[in-house]
C-alpha positions as CSV (number, residue, x, y, z in Angstrom):
1,M,114.0,40.9,-93.6
2,R,116.9,43.0,-94.8
3,H,114.6,45.9,-95.7
4,T,113.0,45.7,-92.3
5,L,116.4,45.7,-90.6
6,Q,117.4,48.8,-92.5
7,L,114.2,50.6,-91.5
8,V,115.0,50.0,-87.9
9,V,118.7,50.5,-87.9
10,L,118.7,53.8,-89.8
11,P,116.4,55.7,-87.4
12,L,118.3,54.3,-84.4
13,A,121.6,55.4,-85.8
14,L,120.1,58.9,-86.5
15,V,118.8,59.1,-82.9
16,A,122.2,58.0,-81.5
17,L,124.0,60.6,-83.7
18,L,121.6,63.5,-82.7
19,S,121.6,62.6,-79.0
20,G,125.2,63.8,-78.9
21,C,124.6,67.0,-80.9
22,T,124.6,70.4,-79.4
23,L,124.0,73.9,-80.7
24,T,126.3,76.7,-81.7
25,I,124.6,80.1,-81.3
26,R,125.9,83.1,-83.3
27,P,125.1,86.5,-81.8
28,G,122.9,88.9,-83.7
29,E,121.6,86.0,-85.8
30,P,119.0,84.2,-83.6
31,S,117.8,82.0,-86.5
32,S,121.3,81.0,-87.6
33,T,122.5,77.9,-85.7
34,T,125.1,75.2,-86.3
35,V,124.7,71.7,-85.0
36,S,127.8,69.9,-83.9
37,S,128.7,66.9,-81.9
38,S,131.2,68.6,-79.6
39,G,128.9,68.6,-76.5
40,V,129.3,72.4,-76.2
41,I,126.8,75.3,-76.3
42,V,128.6,78.5,-77.6
43,W,127.7,82.1,-77.1
44,A,130.3,83.9,-79.2
45,H,129.4,87.4,-78.0
46,L,131.2,86.8,-74.7
47,G,133.4,84.0,-76.0
48,L,131.7,81.4,-73.7
49,H,131.5,77.7,-74.3
50,F,129.4,75.5,-72.0
51,S,129.3,71.8,-71.8
52,F,126.9,69.7,-69.8
53,P,126.6,65.9,-69.6
54,G,124.0,64.6,-72.0
55,V,123.0,68.0,-73.3
56,V,120.1,68.3,-75.7
57,V,119.1,71.8,-76.7
58,I,115.3,72.4,-76.7
59,E,115.1,76.1,-77.6
60,H,117.4,79.1,-77.8
61,H,117.5,82.8,-78.3
62,S,120.6,84.9,-78.7
63,G,121.3,88.5,-79.4
64,P,124.2,90.9,-78.8
65,H,123.5,91.3,-75.1
66,H,121.1,88.5,-74.3
67,F,121.5,84.7,-74.3
68,D,118.7,82.3,-73.3
69,T,118.7,78.6,-73.9
70,V,116.6,75.7,-72.6
71,F,118.2,72.3,-72.6
72,H,118.0,68.9,-71.1
73,S,121.1,67.6,-69.2
74,D,122.0,64.7,-67.0
75,A,123.8,67.1,-64.7
76,S,122.4,68.5,-61.4
77,L,121.6,72.2,-60.9
78,Y,125.0,72.6,-59.2
79,G,126.7,70.7,-61.9
80,V,125.3,73.0,-64.6
81,Y,126.1,76.1,-62.6
82,G,129.6,74.8,-61.8
83,D,130.4,74.5,-65.5
84,V,129.0,78.0,-66.1
85,N,131.0,79.4,-63.2
86,R,134.2,77.7,-64.3
87,R,133.8,78.9,-67.9
88,M,133.0,82.5,-66.9
89,R,136.1,82.5,-64.7
90,E,138.3,81.0,-67.5
91,Q,137.2,84.0,-69.7
92,G,138.3,86.5,-67.0
93,W,135.0,87.1,-65.3
94,H,134.9,87.5,-61.5
95,R,131.8,86.6,-59.5
96,E,130.5,89.6,-57.6
97,R,127.2,88.2,-56.2
98,Y,125.7,84.8,-55.8
99,E,122.2,83.7,-54.8
100,E,121.0,80.2,-54.4
101,H,117.3,79.1,-54.3
102,H,115.9,75.6,-54.4
103,D,115.4,75.7,-58.2
104,R,117.8,78.4,-59.4
105,I,121.2,80.0,-59.0
106,I,121.6,83.7,-59.8
107,A,125.1,85.3,-60.1
108,I,126.5,88.5,-61.2
109,Y,129.9,88.6,-62.9
110,V,132.2,91.5,-63.7
111,R,135.1,91.8,-66.2
112,G,136.6,95.2,-66.4
113,D,133.7,97.6,-66.9
114,Q,131.4,94.8,-68.1
115,E,128.7,93.1,-66.0
116,A,126.9,89.9,-66.8
117,H,123.8,88.6,-65.0
118,V,123.6,84.8,-65.0
119,T,120.6,82.7,-64.1
120,V,120.5,78.9,-64.1
121,L,117.0,77.7,-63.6
122,Q,116.0,74.0,-63.1
123,E,112.6,73.5,-64.5
124,G,111.1,70.7,-62.4
125,R,112.9,67.5,-61.7
126,S,113.1,66.4,-65.4
127,G,116.7,67.5,-66.1
128,R,115.4,70.5,-68.0
129,Y,117.3,73.7,-67.4
130,R,117.2,77.3,-68.6
131,L,120.4,79.3,-68.8
132,R,120.1,83.1,-69.2
133,I,122.9,85.6,-69.5
134,D,122.4,89.3,-69.9
135,D,125.3,91.7,-70.2
């Protein structure tokens, strides 16, 4: 009985631990990732940190001028974009353009002579999102 209990409890504890994990992405090193439990996705190239309720990263790609991640979140499309918008503004970015469609929000931000194109795409109704930033 004790052995069976250990076989059940250990995987459940691991699932609970990993469900709160997120991904830290380092620019220029797309295969180098760090898992943490902070609830934040980081793109160090622009100094951006994004946090979304219940985030689970599914895939990611990052380079010096391109960030692309697919994740699952309990947040709505507007909730995800709201966090992105707030974080961009906190880092000194100003929104220059904004487009809203039924499944995506596209915005262009400027900071000094830099420009960043941001797309938040909701993939179906499953809570799956794609966040793309090109600068």
